[in-house]
Every structure is written in structure tokens, then in C-alpha cells.
C-alpha positions as CSV (number, residue, x, y, z in Angstrom):
1,M,-85.3,50.4,118.9
2,C,-85.2,54.0,120.2
3,S,-84.8,57.0,118.0
4,S,-81.2,57.7,119.0
5,D,-80.2,54.1,118.3
6,L,-81.8,54.3,114.9
7,A,-80.0,57.5,114.0
8,R,-76.7,56.1,115.3
9,K,-77.1,52.9,113.2
10,V,-77.8,54.8,110.0
11,E,-74.9,57.1,110.5
12,T,-72.5,54.2,111.2
13,S,-73.6,52.3,108.1
14,H,-73.1,55.5,106.1
15,D,-69.6,56.0,107.4
16,N,-68.4,52.4,106.9
17,S,-69.9,50.9,103.7
18,P,-69.0,53.0,100.7
19,S,-66.1,55.1,102.1
20,R,-63.8,52.1,102.5
21,R,-63.7,51.7,98.7
22,S,-62.7,48.0,99.0
23,V,-63.7,47.4,95.4
24,E,-61.5,50.1,94.0
25,L,-58.5,49.0,96.1
26,G,-58.9,45.3,95.1
27,L,-59.1,46.2,91.4
28,L,-56.0,48.5,91.7
29,I,-54.0,45.6,93.3
30,L,-55.1,43.3,90.5
31,V,-54.1,45.9,87.9
32,D,-50.7,46.3,89.5
33,V,-50.1,42.6,89.5
34,V,-51.1,42.3,85.8
35,I,-49.0,45.3,84.7
36,S,-46.0,44.0,86.7
37,A,-46.3,40.6,85.0
38,L,-46.4,42.2,81.6
39,Y,-43.4,44.4,82.5
40,V,-41.4,41.3,83.4
41,L,-42.5,39.3,80.3
42,A,-41.6,42.2,78.0
43,S,-38.0,42.3,79.4
44,V,-37.7,38.5,79.4
45,G,-39.0,38.2,75.8
46,A,-36.8,41.0,74.4
47,K,-33.6,40.6,76.5
48,G,-33.9,37.1,78.1
49,S,-33.5,38.6,81.6
50,L,-35.4,40.3,84.3
51,P,-35.6,44.1,84.2
52,A,-32.7,45.8,86.0
53,T,-35.1,48.2,87.8
54,L,-37.8,45.7,88.7
55,W,-37.9,46.4,92.4
56,L,-38.0,50.1,91.8
57,F,-40.9,49.6,89.3
58,L,-42.8,47.5,91.8
59,I,-42.4,50.0,94.6
60,V,-43.4,52.9,92.4
61,I,-46.5,51.3,90.7
62,F,-47.9,49.9,94.0
63,G,-47.1,53.1,95.9
64,L,-48.5,55.4,93.3
65,T,-51.8,53.5,92.8
66,Y,-52.3,53.3,96.6
67,A,-51.6,57.0,96.9
68,M,-54.2,57.8,94.3
69,H,-56.7,55.5,96.1
70,R,-56.1,57.3,99.3
71,M,-56.7,60.7,97.7
72,V,-59.9,59.5,96.2
73,R,-60.9,57.9,99.5
74,R,-60.3,61.2,101.3
75,Y,-61.8,63.7,98.9
76,A,-64.4,61.7,97.0
77,P,-65.3,58.7,99.2
78,Q,-68.7,58.1,97.7
79,S,-67.6,58.3,94.1
80,N,-67.4,55.6,91.4
81,Q,-65.0,52.8,92.2
82,V,-64.3,51.4,88.7
83,I,-63.0,54.4,86.7
84,L,-59.6,54.8,88.4
85,P,-58.6,51.1,88.2
86,L,-59.5,51.1,84.5
87,A,-57.4,54.2,83.9
88,A,-54.5,52.7,85.8
89,F,-54.8,49.5,83.7
90,L,-54.6,51.4,80.4
91,N,-51.8,53.6,81.7
92,G,-49.8,50.6,82.7
93,I,-50.2,48.8,79.4
94,G,-49.1,51.9,77.6
95,Y,-46.1,52.4,79.8
96,V,-44.9,48.8,79.2
97,E,-45.0,49.3,75.4
98,I,-43.3,52.7,75.7
99,S,-40.5,51.3,77.8
100,R,-40.2,48.4,75.4
101,W,-39.5,50.5,72.4
102,N,-38.2,53.9,73.7
103,P,-36.6,53.8,77.2
104,T,-35.9,57.6,77.0
105,R,-39.6,58.4,76.4
106,A,-40.5,55.9,79.2
107,Q,-38.4,58.0,81.7
108,Y,-40.3,61.1,80.7
109,Q,-43.6,59.2,80.8
110,S,-43.0,58.0,84.3
111,M,-42.4,61.6,85.3
112,W,-45.7,62.6,83.7
113,I,-47.5,59.8,85.5
114,L,-46.4,61.3,88.8
115,V,-47.6,64.8,87.6
116,S,-50.9,63.3,86.5
117,A,-51.4,61.6,89.9
118,L,-50.7,65.0,91.6
119,A,-53.1,66.7,89.2
120,L,-55.8,64.1,90.1
121,G,-55.3,64.8,93.8
122,L,-55.3,68.6,93.5
123,C,-58.4,68.5,91.4
124,L,-60.2,66.3,93.9
125,K,-59.2,68.6,96.7
126,Y,-59.9,72.0,95.3
127,V,-63.0,71.3,93.1
128,R,-65.2,70.8,96.1
129,R,-68.5,70.6,94.1
130,I,-68.8,70.4,90.4
131,R,-71.4,73.1,90.3
132,D,-68.8,75.6,91.5
133,L,-67.3,75.5,88.0
134,D,-70.6,76.7,86.5
135,R,-70.0,80.2,88.1
136,F,-66.9,80.8,86.0
137,R,-68.5,80.1,82.6
138,Y,-66.9,82.9,80.5
139,L,-63.6,82.9,82.4
140,T,-63.4,79.3,81.4
141,L,-64.0,80.2,77.8
142,V,-61.4,83.0,77.8
143,T,-58.8,80.7,79.5
144,A,-59.4,78.0,76.9
145,I,-59.0,80.5,74.0
146,V,-55.7,81.8,75.5
147,L,-54.4,78.3,75.9
148,M,-55.3,77.5,72.2
149,L,-53.4,80.6,71.1
150,L,-50.2,80.1,73.2
151,P,-48.5,77.8,70.6
152,L,-48.7,80.7,68.1
153,F,-46.5,83.0,70.3
154,P,-43.1,83.3,68.6
155,V,-40.8,82.7,71.6
156,I,-42.5,79.8,73.4
157,G,-44.4,78.2,70.5
158,V,-42.9,75.0,69.1
159,E,-43.6,73.5,65.7
160,T,-43.8,69.7,65.5
161,N,-44.3,67.8,62.2
162,G,-45.7,70.9,60.6
163,A,-48.2,71.7,63.4
164,R,-47.9,74.4,66.1
165,L,-49.2,72.5,69.1
166,C,-46.6,72.8,71.8
167,V,-45.3,75.4,74.2
168,G,-41.7,74.9,75.2
169,I,-40.1,76.2,78.3
170,G,-36.5,75.0,78.5
171,P,-36.3,71.2,78.0
172,V,-40.0,70.8,78.9
173,S,-42.7,71.0,76.3
174,F,-46.5,71.0,76.9
175,Q,-49.6,71.0,74.7
176,P,-51.9,73.6,76.3
177,I,-54.7,72.5,73.8
178,E,-55.1,69.4,75.9
179,I,-56.3,71.4,78.9
180,A,-58.2,73.8,76.6
181,K,-60.5,70.9,75.4
182,L,-61.5,70.2,79.0
183,L,-62.3,73.9,79.6
184,L,-64.3,74.0,76.4
185,A,-66.3,71.0,77.5
186,I,-67.1,72.7,80.8
187,F,-68.1,75.9,79.0
188,F,-70.3,74.1,76.5
189,A,-72.0,72.2,79.3
190,S,-72.7,75.5,81.2
191,Y,-73.9,77.3,78.1
192,F,-76.3,74.5,77.0
193,A,-77.6,74.0,80.5
194,V,-78.8,77.6,80.6
195,N,-80.0,77.9,77.0
196,K,-81.3,74.4,76.3
197,E,-85.0,75.4,76.3
198,M,-84.5,78.1,73.7
199,L,-82.3,75.9,71.6
200,A,-84.9,73.1,71.7
201,S,-87.8,75.3,70.7
202,S,-88.7,77.6,67.8
203,T,-88.7,81.2,68.9
204,R,-88.9,83.1,65.6
205,T,-91.3,83.0,62.6
206,V,-89.9,83.4,59.1
207,G,-92.7,83.4,56.6
208,R,-94.7,80.3,57.5
209,R,-91.9,78.5,59.3
210,N,-91.0,78.6,63.0
211,V,-87.2,78.7,63.4
212,V,-84.8,79.1,66.3
213,D,-83.6,82.6,67.1
214,P,-80.4,83.2,65.0
215,R,-78.7,84.7,68.1
216,I,-79.0,81.4,69.9
217,L,-77.4,79.6,66.9
218,M,-74.3,81.9,66.9
219,P,-72.3,79.5,69.1
220,I,-72.6,76.8,66.3
221,V,-71.2,79.2,63.7
222,M,-68.5,80.4,66.1
223,T,-67.4,76.9,66.9
224,W,-67.2,76.1,63.2
225,G,-65.1,79.2,62.8
226,I,-62.8,78.3,65.7
227,A,-62.3,74.8,64.2
228,L,-61.4,76.2,60.9
229,F,-59.1,78.7,62.6
230,V,-57.2,75.9,64.4
231,L,-56.9,74.0,61.1
232,A,-55.6,77.1,59.3
233,V,-53.2,78.5,61.8
234,E,-52.0,75.5,63.9
235,N,-52.5,72.7,61.3
236,D,-54.2,70.6,63.9
237,I,-56.8,68.5,62.2
238,G,-57.3,66.3,65.2
239,F,-58.3,69.0,67.6
240,A,-60.6,70.6,65.1
241,M,-62.5,67.3,64.6
242,L,-62.6,66.7,68.4
243,L,-63.8,70.2,69.2
244,F,-66.6,70.0,66.7
245,A,-67.7,66.5,67.6
246,L,-67.8,67.5,71.3
247,F,-69.9,70.5,70.5
248,L,-72.4,68.6,68.4
249,S,-72.7,65.8,70.9
250,L,-73.5,68.2,73.8
251,L,-75.9,70.2,71.5
252,W,-77.8,67.0,70.6
253,V,-77.9,65.8,74.2
254,A,-79.2,69.2,75.5
255,T,-81.8,69.7,72.8
256,G,-82.6,66.3,71.3
257,R,-82.8,67.9,67.8
258,A,-81.1,65.8,65.1
259,S,-81.3,68.8,62.7
260,Y,-78.5,70.4,64.6
261,V,-76.3,67.4,64.2
262,V,-77.0,67.1,60.4
263,G,-76.4,70.8,59.9
264,G,-73.2,70.7,61.9
265,L,-71.8,67.7,60.1
266,G,-72.5,69.5,56.8
267,L,-70.5,72.5,58.0
268,L,-67.7,70.2,59.2
269,I,-67.5,68.3,55.9
270,A,-67.6,71.6,53.9
271,G,-64.8,73.1,56.1
272,G,-62.7,69.9,55.7
273,V,-63.0,70.0,51.9
274,V,-62.0,73.7,51.8
275,A,-59.1,73.1,54.2
276,S,-57.8,70.1,52.2
277,Q,-57.6,72.4,49.1
278,F,-55.9,75.4,50.7
279,F,-53.7,74.0,53.4
280,Y,-50.7,71.7,52.5
281,Q,-50.6,69.5,55.6
282,I,-54.3,68.8,55.5
283,H,-54.1,68.0,51.8
284,Q,-51.2,65.7,52.6
285,R,-53.0,63.8,55.3
286,V,-56.1,63.4,53.1
287,S,-53.8,62.1,50.2
288,V,-52.2,59.6,52.5
289,W,-55.7,58.5,53.7
290,I,-57.0,58.0,50.1
291,D,-54.0,56.2,48.7
292,P,-51.1,55.3,51.1
293,W,-49.5,53.2,48.4
294,N,-48.8,56.3,46.2
295,A,-45.1,57.1,46.0
296,H,-45.5,60.6,47.4
297,A,-47.9,59.6,50.1
298,F,-45.8,56.6,51.0
299,E,-42.9,58.9,51.9
300,H,-45.1,61.4,53.8
301,G,-47.0,59.2,56.2
302,G,-48.2,56.2,54.2
303,R,-45.2,54.1,55.2
304,Q,-46.1,54.1,58.9
305,I,-49.8,53.2,58.2
306,L,-48.8,50.3,56.0
307,A,-46.2,49.1,58.4
308,G,-48.7,49.3,61.2
309,W,-51.1,47.1,59.2
310,F,-48.4,44.4,58.7
311,S,-47.7,44.5,62.5
312,L,-51.4,44.1,63.3
313,S,-51.6,41.2,60.9
314,A,-48.5,39.6,62.4
315,G,-50.2,39.6,65.8
316,G,-53.2,37.5,64.6
317,L,-55.7,36.5,67.2
318,T,-53.5,36.0,70.3
319,G,-50.4,38.0,69.4
320,T,-46.7,37.1,69.1
321,G,-46.2,37.5,72.9
322,V,-45.1,40.4,75.0
323,G,-41.5,41.3,74.2
324,L,-41.5,39.3,71.0
325,G,-43.0,41.8,68.5
326,Q,-41.1,43.7,65.8
327,A,-43.4,46.7,65.4
328,G,-40.8,49.1,66.8
329,R,-38.3,48.2,64.0
330,W,-40.6,49.2,61.2
331,V,-43.4,51.5,62.5
332,S,-42.4,55.1,63.2
333,E,-44.0,56.8,66.2
334,V,-44.7,53.4,67.6
335,S,-44.9,54.8,71.2
336,S,-47.3,57.6,70.4
337,D,-49.6,57.8,67.3
338,M,-49.2,54.1,66.3
339,I,-49.0,52.4,69.7
340,L,-52.1,50.5,68.9
341,T,-50.2,48.5,66.3
342,A,-47.5,47.5,68.8
343,I,-50.2,46.3,71.3
344,G,-52.0,44.5,68.5
345,E,-48.9,42.7,67.4
346,E,-47.8,41.5,70.8
347,L,-51.2,40.9,72.4
348,G,-53.2,40.1,69.3
349,L,-56.7,40.9,68.4
350,L,-57.8,39.7,71.9
351,G,-55.5,42.2,73.5
352,V,-56.8,45.1,71.4
353,V,-60.3,44.1,72.3
354,F,-59.5,44.1,76.0
355,L,-57.8,47.5,75.7
356,L,-60.8,49.0,73.8
357,A,-63.2,47.4,76.2
358,A,-61.5,49.1,79.2
359,L,-61.8,52.4,77.4
360,L,-65.5,51.8,76.6
361,L,-66.1,50.8,80.2
362,I,-64.7,54.2,81.4
363,I,-66.9,56.0,78.8
364,A,-69.9,53.9,79.8
365,Q,-69.3,54.7,83.5
366,G,-69.1,58.4,82.5
367,F,-72.5,58.2,80.8
368,K,-74.0,56.4,83.8
369,I,-72.8,59.1,86.1
370,A,-74.3,61.7,83.7
371,Q,-77.6,59.8,83.7
372,Q,-77.8,59.8,87.5
373,S,-76.7,63.4,88.0
374,H,-79.2,65.8,89.6
375,S,-78.4,69.0,87.6
376,D,-78.2,69.8,83.9
377,F,-74.7,71.3,84.2
378,A,-73.3,68.2,86.0
379,R,-75.1,65.9,83.5
380,L,-73.8,67.7,80.4
381,T,-70.3,68.0,81.9
382,A,-70.1,64.3,82.5
383,V,-71.3,63.7,78.9
384,G,-68.8,66.1,77.5
385,L,-65.8,64.6,79.4
386,S,-66.9,61.1,78.4
387,C,-67.2,62.2,74.7
388,I,-63.7,63.6,74.8
389,L,-62.3,60.1,75.7
390,G,-64.7,58.4,73.3
391,F,-63.9,60.6,70.3
392,Q,-60.2,60.5,70.9
393,T,-60.3,56.7,70.9
394,F,-62.4,56.6,67.8
395,F,-60.3,59.1,65.8
396,I,-57.0,57.5,66.5
397,C,-58.2,54.0,65.9
398,A,-60.0,55.1,62.7
399,G,-56.8,56.8,61.6
400,V,-54.7,53.7,62.2
401,L,-57.2,51.5,60.3
402,R,-57.6,54.2,57.5
403,V,-61.3,54.8,58.2
404,L,-60.4,58.5,58.7
405,P,-57.3,60.5,58.0
406,L,-54.6,59.9,60.7
407,T,-54.5,62.7,63.2
408,G,-52.1,63.6,66.0
409,I,-54.7,62.6,68.6
410,T,-53.3,60.2,71.2
411,L,-54.9,57.0,72.5
412,P,-56.2,58.0,76.0
413,F,-54.0,56.9,78.9
414,V,-52.0,54.6,76.6
415,A,-49.9,56.6,74.1
416,Y,-46.9,58.7,75.0
417,G,-47.7,62.3,75.8
418,G,-47.4,64.1,79.1
419,S,-50.0,66.8,78.5
420,S,-52.5,64.3,77.2
421,L,-52.0,62.0,80.2
422,V,-52.5,64.9,82.7
423,A,-55.7,65.9,80.9
424,N,-57.0,62.4,80.9
425,Y,-56.5,62.1,84.7
426,L,-58.2,65.4,85.2
427,V,-61.2,63.9,83.3
428,V,-61.1,61.0,85.7
429,A,-61.0,63.4,88.7
430,L,-63.9,65.5,87.4
431,L,-66.0,62.4,86.7
432,L,-65.3,61.1,90.3
433,K,-66.4,64.5,91.6
434,I,-69.6,64.4,89.7
435,S,-70.4,60.9,91.0
436,Q,-69.5,62.0,94.5
437,D,-71.9,65.0,94.3
438,R,-74.6,62.7,93.0
439,K,-74.1,60.3,96.0
440,S,-73.9,63.2,98.4
441,T,-77.1,64.7,97.2
442,R,-78.9,61.4,97.5
443,L,-77.5,60.8,101.0
444,N,-78.5,64.3,102.1
445,S,-82.0,63.7,100.8
446,S,-82.2,60.3,102.7
447,H,-80.8,61.9,105.8
448,L,-83.6,64.5,105.7
449,G,-86.1,61.7,105.5
450,I,-84.4,59.9,108.4
451,S,-84.2,63.0,110.5
452,Y,-87.9,63.5,109.9
453,A,-88.6,59.9,111.0
454,V,-86.5,60.3,114.1
455,F,-88.3,63.5,114.9
456,C,-91.7,61.8,114.6
457,L,-90.5,58.9,116.8
458,K,-89.4,61.4,119.5
459,K,-92.8,63.0,119.3
């Protein structure tokens, strides 16, 4: 075989094999079929008839998933092929349950799904390489802080259930803190990628002990302070827990020092105890967590937790059947905070296991992408984004089961919430970009070797 034929064959195989993304397309079609069947079963079980908007639903769901597939195929052709179908699967199950119990919210959620797909495409198009984000480290931090403070502004800030989390502009409200958490993950990854050596080694001597330079430890104290500030001013216990867990995870991955995690958990517990004593809403959530049967706690959040337990128990192993559950009649916020109980009742323990397995697969794919990345920044960014999804899932499931106090964190891709859904699809887009960069770097390296071999053959 001549050298030109060898080069042409390698180039042709590179163009055809991964870029078609047949695995992703096949999985998306399978997901669309499953979600469509669940949508029909929910309507037949609840109303005894087919959905009135079935054809519109089928056109939208198949068209939207194919459009996202085309965007990924164009802007990240070498990226992971499993993450997007898993996200679409979770999103579809959540939409079926939301439309089952709150058709008005389902209309808003369908609009946010379109916005999320658009955000996915724009992120894939304009974030050409993940390392480009590393250049805007402190701009990212400033933007995140501004977004966190926006709900405190008197005109646009909106208070919901005692917490100031939303920004309202006309009939549309948005939680800027959902985007802030992504920006903070990128900033933490950038900071630790630069300072990991100093954080991992002892650079000062105090008496007979070698310790880390206190100036390097300042971000830990600052993050603790930010978490307490969010608790105090916005009454958002969920975001404070998520922020601190994200920070400690990235710190441990970057340095490998368990002492940071132990010290950080001590600060978090101390801050939580102080907050529960001085802030009413935090005290109320802790009281409900400790004893939801108490008369006062029962009327201020305990009722929905107990009703959710009864719904989960009614589902048993295989569930009552889609469209046959009663969770929406007794459980408040069944389409948002407590959507896990509705799924558990109608799909049973097996359905919940499949749901959580899909979330764990996304997180596992994110860690795999991180492990195979070729730069510290990309690796830590992938870990941070995966931890966001993982900790959100853990905190809301632990809250429903009363392992931890119930927070306002939503179940990723599943629960009602437009800003959370957009943020989750941005996580998917960034993970796809990181996996694309990894494949591109590997292919570029192999092309250098092939070019050298072709040059030698010509010689």
C-alpha cells in the first residue's frame, strides 16, 4: 500500500466511524418510544382515554431529541454518546409525572425543555475548547457572586416559601443561583488546577510542625463564609450544602489530603448548628427532620414528608401502574420537591432504582471523562460538574427519606424547575465538550504519528 493510500484510509476511517454517532441516535429513539408509551399509559390510566395532544407530543419529542443529536453531531462529533440519551430519559419521565399532576406546570416545563435544548446547542457552539474557560477565572467568580446576590435586589428579587432564590421579570421567574453553581465549579477547578501543588504540600513551619501556608487556605474559609452568608440572607440551606460539598470534593481530588475534608466537614457542621439556632427557617427544617410527627412540625413540612412515605409504601416493588397512583392528592409539591414519591408509587421500587441508575450512569460517565482528560483544569471541571449532579440527587433523596433535612434542591432533569433544567443541560454540554477535547487531543496525537510514518514511507 502506498503512503497516499494509507493516509487516505486513515482519514476516511476517522471521518466515518465516530462522527455518525449511531449509538446515541439509537438510544435516543429508544428513549422516545419508552417515554411516549409512558405518556399514553398515564393518560389511559388516569382518564381512560388517549391524550388529546398525543400527535403533537410525538412530533415535539422526536423532533427535539433529533435536533439535539444533530447539534452534538455537528459541534462535538467525537464526544460521549451515552450522556445525552440518559438525560433525555430522565427528563421524559419527569415530564410525564408533571403533566400527570399539574398540566399548567407541564406547559411551562415544555417551554423550558425547548430553552434547555437551545442552551445545549449554544454552549456546544460557542465553547469551542473547554480550556478557553480557564482564561476567565476571576470573571467567572465575579459573575457567580453577582448572580447569587441578584435575588436580594428589592425590585426583581422574589421570595418563595421563606427563601429569596428567584428573580422575577414580568410573568417569568428564574433562579440565577442555578447558573452560579456551574460558574463556581469552573472557578474552583481553575483555582485548584493552578494551586494544587501548594495545597498538597506543607510550605510553612510552625514550631516543629510543617503546615500549609495560611494564604492558600483562605479559599476554604471564604467558601465557608459564603455558605453561611447564603444561609443567613437567602435562607437557602440546599445551595449552601451543595456549594460546600462541591468545594470539598474538588479540594480532595486536587490534593488527596483527607485532612481538608475532615476540617471542612467540621466547619460545615458547626455552621449548620449555629444557623439552626439563629435562623427560623433553618430551625424549622431541622425540627421537621428530627420529628415530623410533632404537631408544629407536621403543619410546617412534616405532612408532605409523611404523605410521601405512604405513597412510596403504596408503590411496593412494582408500583400501582402509570396513571393509577394517588400521590398528587396527598403530597404537596409532588411535581417538584417530592416528585420521587410520585414515581415511586406508580413505578415502584424498581422504577426508582432505574431512575437513580440512570442518574448514576451520567455521573459515572462524567468521572470517566475526567479520568481520561489530558489537563488538570478539564479533569477537575468534569469532576465538579459530575459532583453537582451527584450531590443534588443525594440531598433531595436523603431529604425525602429523612436522612437529611429536606431542602429545595430539585432532582436533576426530573423535577419541575426551568432554571434547574437549563443548568443541568449546560452540565451535559460541558461534559460533552470535555470528552470531545479528549478525543480530539488523542486523534491529533495519532495523526502526528501517522504523518511521521507516511513521511518515512515517502523517504
